[in-house]
N, C-alpha and C positions, 0 to 999 in steps of 0.2 A: 504494500500500500504506500502510495507516494503523495506527499503534500508539499506545496511550494508556499513559502512565506516571504513577505516583503520586509518585515521587521525581524531580521535574523536574531538579534540579541534577545528578543522577547519570546523566542520559541519555547525554551525549556520550562518556564514556570507553568505553562498550561498544556504543554505537549503530554506530560505524564498523566494528566487528568483523563485524557482519552477522547479528544474531539478535534475538530478542525476550525473551531472558533471559540472564543471565550465562553460562549453560552451553549456549547454543543452538548448533546445528550451523552451522559456518562454511564448510563445503565449497562451498556455492552459495547465493547470495542474489540472487534475481531479483525485481524489482518487477513488479507487474502492468502491463498496458498503460495502465490508468487513471492510473498514477503514473509514466509514462514520463519526465516532466520532472524527476523526482527523488523521493526518499523524503520523506515528511512525517510528523512526529510531533506530534500535538496533545495538549498536556498537559491532563489533566482537572484541574479546580480542586482543590487540596489541601484537607485539612481546615482548618477555621478555626483561625487562631492568635490568641493574645491578646497585646496590648501590655502594657507595664508598668502602664498605667492601667486595664487590665481590658477595654478595648474590642477587639472582634474586628476582625482585619485580613484583608481579602479580597485575595489575590494574583491578579493578572491572568494569563490563560492564556499559556503560552510555546510558541511554534511553532518547531521545528527543521527546517531543510531542508538537503538535501545529496544529491549523486549519488555513486554508487559509483565513477564514473570519476575522482573527485577523489583516490582512492587509487591511487598509481602501481603498486601490486602487483596491482590488480584487472585481470582479463582479461575484457573485454567480449565476446569471441568465444565464451565458454563453455567453453574448453578448459583452464582453469587450475585445476581442482579438485585435481590432484595436488600442485602447488606450494603451494596454499592450506593444505595440512596442516602446512606448516612454520610457519604463523602462526595455527593453529587452537587458540585457548584453550578449555578449560584444559589441554589436552594439551601445547601448546607455550607457551613463555614467552620473555621477552626474552633469556634466556641461551642457549636452545637455537637460536634463529634466528640468532644472531651467528655469522658465518663458516661457515654451512652449506654454502656452495659452495666448491669447490676451484678458485679463480681467482686466488690470490695469485701474482704474477709471479715473485717470488723463490723461493717454494716450488716452483713449476713448473720453474724452472731447476734446482733441486736434483734434482727427479724426472728431468729430462733427463740430468743427470750420472750418476745411478744406472743409468739405462737404458744409457748408453754403457759403464759398467763391466760390467753383466750381459751385454750382447750387443755385443762389440767389432767383430763382423764387419758391414761395411756391407751386404753382400749379404743377410745374415739379416734385417737391419732392413727392407730393400726388399721381401723376400718376406713380411714380417709374422711371421717366426719369431723372436720375442723371448722370452727366458727370464726377463724381469724380472717378478717378482710380489712387490712390496714389502709386501703386506698379508697375507702368509701364503698358504697355499692349502688347499683349493680356494676361490677367491673367485668367487661367481656375479656375472655382469654383468647389469645391468638397463638397459633402454632405455625411457624414459618410464614408469618404474615397473613394467615387465613383464620377466619372466625371458626371456633371449634365448639359450638353448642352440642352438648350431649357427650363429649369426650371428657371423662372425669379425671383420669390420671395422665399427667404429662410425661410420657416415656422418652428416654434417650435425650434428655435436655443437655445441651452443651453450654449455651449462654442464654441470658435473658435480657431483652431490651425493655426498658420502661418508657413507654410513650407518654410523656407529659411535658409541660413547660415548653421549652424552646424546641423540642423535637416534634411537637404537633404540626407546625407549618412545614417541617422537613418531610415528614411521612404522610401527612394529610389525613390523620385519624385522631380522634380524641374521645375521651369519656371522663366524667367527673372523677377525680382521684387518680386518673392515669390508667393505662392499659399495659398489662404484662404480655409480652410476646416471647414465647419459648422457641428458641432455635434448636433444631435437632442436630446431633452429630452426623456428619456425612463424609464421603470420601473426598480427599484432597489430591492434588496432582502429584505431590511428592510422597513416595513410599516411606513408611516408618513404622516402628513398633514402640510401645511403651507398656510398662508393667509397674504397678505400685502396690504397696501394702502398708497398713498402719494398725496400731493397737494402742489401747489406753489402759490406765490403771482402774477404770470403772468397767472393765470387762466388755469393751467394744473392740470389734475388729472390722477391717474393711480391706478388700482386695479388688483390683481392677486391671483389665488388660484391653489393649486396643491394637489392632493390626490394620494398617492401610497399605494397599498395594496397587500396582498397575496391572489391570487385567489385559488390556490391549493398548500398546503405546499410543498416546495422543488421542485415544478414542474411548477407553473404558477404564474405570477405576473402582475398587471395591474397599469396603471397610467391614471389619468384624470386631465386635466389642462385647465384653462381659463384665459384670460387677457382682460382688457378693459382700454383704455385711451382716454382722450378727451382734446382738446386744443381749446380755444376760443380766437379769435382775432389774432394779434393786429389790423388788418385792419377791417373796418366796414363790417358787415355781415359774417365775416370769422369764420369758425369753422371746426374742423376736429375730427372725431371719428373713432377709430379702435377697432374692436372686433376680438378676436381670441380664438379658442378652439381646443382641440385635445385629442385623447385617444389612448392608445396603450396597447398591451398585449404581454408579452414574455412567450413563452412556451419552456421548457427544455425537449426535447424529450429523451435525454440520456446524459450520462456524456460527450459525444463528439459532440452533436448537439443541437442547439437552434434556434428558429425563433422569429422574432419580427414583429408584425402586428400593423400598425399604420395608422390613418387617422388624417388629420389636415385641419383647415379651418381658413381663415382670410378675413375680409371685411373692407374696408375703405370707409367712406362717408365723403366728404369734400366740403365745399364751399370756396375753397382756392382762394387767390388773385394772380394776375400775378406779384406782387412785385411793388416797387415804379416806377411809369411811367418815362420813359426817355423823354427828351425834347430838342427842338431847339428854339432859340430865335425868328426866323422868317422863313418864307417859303424860301427854297433854302439854308439855312445855315446848318452847320454841327450839328450832335447830340452831346450834351455836356455831358450827363450822367443822373443819376436819378434826378428828380425834387423834392427836399425835401419839398416844400410847399404842395405837394400832398401826402406826407407820411401818411399812414393810409387810403388813399382812395382806395376802391376796384373797379377797372375798370370793373370787371365781374358782380358784383352785387349779390343780394340774390337768383336769379333764376338759375344761372349757378352753376354747381357742377361736382364732380368726384365721380364715384362709381366703386370701384375696388374690385373684389372677386377672391380669389385664394383658391383652394382645392387640396389636394394631398392624395393619398393612396399608401401604400407600404408594402412589405413583404421582410424581410432580413433574410438570412440564415447564421449562423456562426457555422462552423463545423470543426472537426479535424478527417478526415477519417483514418489518420495514425499518429503515434506519431511525425513524422517529416514533416507532411503536414497539412497546414491550408487552408481551403476553405471558401470563402465568396461569396455570390451571392445575387441578389436582383431584384425585379420588382417594378417599380414605375409608377404611372399615375398622371398626373397633368392637372388641368383645371383652366383657368383664363379668366375672362371677365373684360373689361374695357370700361366704358361708360363715355363720357364727353360732357357736354353742356357748351358752352362758346360763347363769342363774339370775333371777330377779334380785336386785339389791335394794336395801332400804337403809334407814337411819339406825345407827347403833344407840340403844337405850342403856345408859349407864346403870340406872336403877335395877333393871331386870337382867343385865349382863348378856343380852342377846339383841339381834336385829329385830326391829318391829315387823309385824305382818308375817305372812306365810311365804317361805322361800320355796321356789320351784324352778325347775330347768325350763329353758326356752331354746328353740332352734329357729334361725333366721336364714333365708336365702334371698339374694338380690341379683339375679342375672340381668344383663343388659346387652343390647346389640344396637349399634349405631353405624349408619353410612352417611358420608359427607361428600359433597361435590362442590368444587370451587372454580371460579373463572374470574380473572382480573385482567383488564386491558388498560394500559396507560399510554396516552399519546402526548408527545411533546411538540410544542410549536411556539413560534415567535409572533406576538401581536401586542398592540397597544404599548409599544416601547418596552416590552418585558418578555421574559421566558415563562412559559406556562406548562403545567402538567395536568392533564385531565384524566382522572381514573374512574372507571366504571367497573363494578364488581357484582357478582352474583354468588351467593352461598346458599346451599340447600342441605338440610339435615333430615334424615328419616331415622327415628329411634323407637325402640321397644324396651320398656323397663318393667320388670316384674318384682313384686315384693310379696314374699310368703313367710309369715311368722306363725309358728305353731307352739303349742304347749301340750303337756300331757293331758289325756282325758281326765275328767274330774275324779273318777273313781281311782285311777292309777295315781293321781297326785295325792289324794287323801290316804292312799295305802303306803306312801313313802314313810320311811322311819321318822319318828318325831325329831330325831337329831338332825335330820335334813331340813325339815320344815321349820323347826324352831332353832335357828342357827345360832350357835354360841362360838365366838372366836377362840375361847380358851380350849375348846375341844371340837374343832371343826369336822363336820362330816360332809365330804365332797361327793358322795355317791350320786350318780345320775344315770338313769337308764340310757342305754345306747339308742341313738336316733333311728326310728323307722316310722313311716307315715301312719301305720296302724296305731302305734302307741301314742304318738304325738298327733292326735286327731282333733284336738280343740284348736280351731282356726281363729287366730287373733287378727291377722291381716292376710287378705288374698286379693291383690290389686294388680291390674295391668294398665300401663299407660302407653298409648301409641301417640307419638308426637311428630309433627312436621313443622320445621322452621324454615322459612325462606326470607332471605335478606337481600335487598337491592341497595347498593351504595353508589353515590356519585360524589366525587371529591375533586376540587380544583385547587391547585397551588400556583401562585404567581410570584415571580421574582422581578423586582424593579431596581433600576440603578445598579446593575451588576451585583445583585444580592444585598444591597443596602436595606431594602425592604422586601420581606417575604410574607405573603398572605395565604391563608387557606380558608376554605369554607366547604361544607359538605352536608349532604342529606343521607339519611338511612331510613328505609322503609322496611319494616318487619311484618311478616304474616305468620301467625301461629295457629295451628289447628291441633286440638287435643281430643283424644277419645279415651276416656277413663272408665274402666270396668271394675266394679267392686263385686267380687264373686262370692262374698259371704252370704249365707242364707238369710240373715237378718239385715242386709244392707238397706239403708233408706232409699237410695236410688242406685240400682244395679249398674246403670249405664249413663254416663254423662258425656255429651259432645259439646265442644265449645270452639269458637274461632274468634280471633281478635287480631288487630293490626295496630301498629304503633309507628309514628314518625318521630325521628330524633334528628338532631343537627349539631353542628359545631362551627365555630369561628376561631381563627387564631392569627396572630401577627408577630413577626420578629422585626426588630429595627436595630441595625448596627449603628449606634451613636458614634462609636469609634471603631472602624473596621478592624476585626481580629483583636480588639481590646475590650470593648464594652457593648453588650447586646441587651436590649430590653424586649420582653415578650409579654403577651396577654392572650388568654384563651377563655372561651365560654362554650360549654357543651351540655348536652342532655343524654340520658340513657335510661334503660328500663330493665327490669328483671321479669321474665315470663313466669307467671304464677301457675302452680299445679295444686295448690292447697284447696281442699274441698270442704265446704261447710257441711258438718255432719247432719244438720237438720234440713237445710234447704237443698243440699246436693249441688250447690252452685260453686263453680270454680271462682276463686277470688280474683279481684282486679290485679293487673300488673303493678308492681312497685316501681315508682318513678324516682329519678334523681336529676338534679341540675346543679351545675357548678361553675365557679369562676376561679381563675388563677392568673396571677401577674407576678412578674419578678424580673431579675436581671442575672446576667452571667458576665463576668469580667476576668481579664487576664492582666496582671500587673507585675511590677518588679522585673522588667525585662523577661516576661513570659514565665517567670518562676512561680508565680502565685495565681491559682485559679480560685475564683469565688463565685458562688451561686446562691441567690436568695430568692425566696418566693413566698407569697401569701395566698391563701385559698379560702373559699367559702362554698360549702356543699349543702344541699337540702335534699333529704330523702322523704318521700311522701307516699301516701296510699299503702302504708305497711299494714299487713293483715294482723290483727290482734284479736284476742278473745273478747266477746261481748260481755260486759259485766252484768247485763240483765238476763243472760242466758240461764234458764232454770231457776230464775228468781221466783220465790213463792207468790210475790205480789204482782210484779210487772210481767211475769211470764207464766201466769196461771193457766192460760190457754195454750201454752206451748207454741207460741207464734214468733218468738224472738229468734233471730239467726244466731248461730254459734259464733260466727266471726264477723268483725267489722273492719273495713279497710280505712282506719282513721289514725294509725300511728304515724308520727312524724319525728324526724331527727335533724339536727343541724351540726355540721362539722365546720369549725373555723380555726384558723391558726396560720402558722408559717414555719419555714425551715431555713437554715443557713448552713452552707457547706463551704469548706475551704481546704485547699491542698497546696502545700508549699514543697517545691522540688528544688533542692540545692544539692545536686549530686555530690556525694553519694547518699545524702540524707533526704528522706521524704517524710513529711508530717502532714496529717490530715485531721480534720475535725468536723463534726456535724451536730447541730442542735435543732430540735424540732419541738413545736408546741401544737397541740391539737385539743381544742375545746369541743368535745363531743357531747352535745346536750340533747336529751329527749324533750321535745317540745309538745308532744301530744301522746298520751298513752291511756286509752280507756280502761284497760284491765289492771294497770299498775300505776295509779295516780301519784304514788309517793315518789316516783322517779322523774316526774316532770320538772324541768328546770335544773336538773342535776346532771353531773358528769355520768356518762354511760358506764355501766359496770364492766370491769376488766379492760378498760381502755385508759392506760396511764396518760395524763395530760402532757408530761414532759419526757423526752428522751434525749440522750446525748451520747456521743462516742468520740473518741480520739485515738489516734495511733501514730506511731513513729517507727521507721525502719532505717537501718544503716547497712549498706553493703560495702565492704572493704574493697577499694578499687584496685589495689596492687600490693605487691610484697608477699610475704609469707602467708598473710591472712586472706589473700585474694580468693574469691569464691565463697566466703563466709558472710552471712548476713544475720543481723539480730534485730529484734523488734519488740515493741510493747504496745499494749492496747488497753483502753478503759471504756467501759460501757456503763451508762447510768439510766435507770428506769425510775421514774417518780412513783410515789405512793398512789394507790388506786383502791377503789371500792370493789370488793368481790361480790357482795350481795347487799341490797338495801333491806332495812328492817321493815317487816310487815307482820301480819297476824300469824305467819308461819315461821319466820326467821328473825334472828337478831342481826343488827348491822354488823358487817364484817369488812374491816379495812385492813390493808397490808401496807407497810412502810416502803419508802423508796430504798433503792440499793444500788451500789456500784460494783462492777466486776473488773479485776485486773488480770490481764493475760500477758504471758511472756513467750517468746519463741526464738529459735535459732536454727539456721540451716546452713548446709555446705553443699556446693555443687562442684563436681570435678569430673574430668574425662579420663577414661582409660581405653586407649585404642579408639574404636568407633562407638563406644558406649559412654553415654553421659549419665552420671549418677547424681542424685540429690537425696541427702539424708537430712532429717530434721527432728527437732524435739520441741514440744510446746507444753505449757502448763496453763490451764484454764482455772479461773477463780483462785489465783495465786495466793490471795490473802485468806482463803478458806472461809468466806462468808457463810454463816450458818443458815442455809436455806430452809432446813427442816423446822427450826425453831421460829424463824421470822417470816417465812413465806409459805409454810406448810407444803414444801416441795421436797420430794425424796430423790436421792441420786444426783444431786447437783453440787456435791462437795468438790474440793480441789481434785483436779484430774490431770494426770500426766499422759502425754501422747507421744509416741515415736512413729516415724514414717520413713519410707524409702521408696524411691522411684528411679527407674532406669529407662532410658529411651535410646533408640538407634535407628 
């Protein structure tokens, strides 16, 4: 491929971007076969210049050669157009590409802390039933840039993009609180292998392997990966093991089209505990909170367990049918099965020395099948003195979800030994009859959901003044059809069919007040959560939960590009939240049994801001993050005592800081050391009402230390490391009622070649 330029000295800065003008499309840049050895730019002789003596000076031609493979971000397999948007000028710039990925270890540790606060039950984490949603709701999930409604487990995730703030005008998508986009691991053009293993003092182990190879030179590449981790304890009988494997193949059909074929699988086997039991002092008194003398006690025992299996298969097409048109399409199929054997758990009664109520075994099955289709076309053109990207997308999902929960027949339950039904922790009887459908014939839930989701998207991005201004706006129209069958004999409505549609939108703007130094941004967006909750009395599916949000802030680079700063403020409103009707079954106001069970009148407001800073003074790197979120319940018909107060299990303040130092030369070259600190403010676990006492937890800070060494032996590159978490040994059990979070030492080793 040959280009001729008249301003020879200015070729290099934008030649590597991949276009023949400063505003050229950078989604794909393929040389022709005649230029397979590299790009070549022959400079045409410039106009004659004159010296001070008046004589004409003829400049000799300048030839520039280079290959796109010299750019480490370039994907020669042809499947990298989506990530390329993060570097596509004039829509992207130096400030938007910085920290686009959510891979900071200190920040991810803070996310783990918030996950533990939001979902303290280990068994809920094992089943994937986590209530954590730090970015407001509803937050759509993307996988490789495509909407994934109905796909619950994100398998084979290599990196995560957080689409919020300044990235909204770059990628042309938005939702209140941001969108998480999970990028899957895929083959790369360079062959390689890597293996890693780690272990910790708290009985955790992790092993991973990845092999990337060339199937057919310059045309096909493959990847095979596997991962295993195991955690034992801290409760009695508790253990969790996860196994994952995946393989993929990328085939480059031509310079303008590639496909990715991939299958992934994950299984989780766990005998997880329900957490520290809650207690009351005597019958009729309020619940006080976790009972620390029973910390480490597993109320489910060795026979109860969770078995979760998830598999996916997909084919993705990445093509460029025209130099100004990019096309992406995909087909995905998902299968998931979840089986759980457990006991009912209740509140421990200190006065009686046993758990309240009658304890009995349960069996739960939740199979799911989902098929997804994606189509996305992006056209780039020049108009109105600016560069434009117009994206149109179609996503369709067909899913079937089953929920079958069974208990022992009443006669068999009553025939259980008294030690099983009247459960005492000092002499636990974990006996449970093996599951079969004849014995577990009492059906608690037998439900089938057939769902169809269709989404149409139209998004425009416009860059003016060579990227000084970047705007985006977009519409999304969703169509949802649900068919819900309640197959219990006493179901109020055995069959419910409903259809709804929803229009949402977004706006966003980036302004480089000082190019590559200071950027201002603002966004406004709306989104919704499709509802499948059914009113037990009316049989009506509840309205969709809605959210709208505003965000504004800045990104700056100072001190000769050594300091990156990002600040933002946000305001989110969640509305039409389905809550229990307080008049339901009221002896006075519901005497005729006419009140609905649910009312869609819950509301919440999230407001706050965050500040990030990173200082790079090689070989020292220092980063810090502070966030404030006032999450207030503004309307709650069933729990009026929470109105106007911070939402439970949402700490208002969080902060983190880290520093790392890599020895640049000498005998210590290859060694790096680091330290981190995470802070979580105090929060309310439960508000006081007629059933519970108020339960607050104090704020806490965690200190971590780490050291690693990288060295090469022949063709093998090794990295060994050691880290300590909770280095000051903060007493989580006493102060946070959390088990298994004491000081932890971790050792790791990784080799690649």
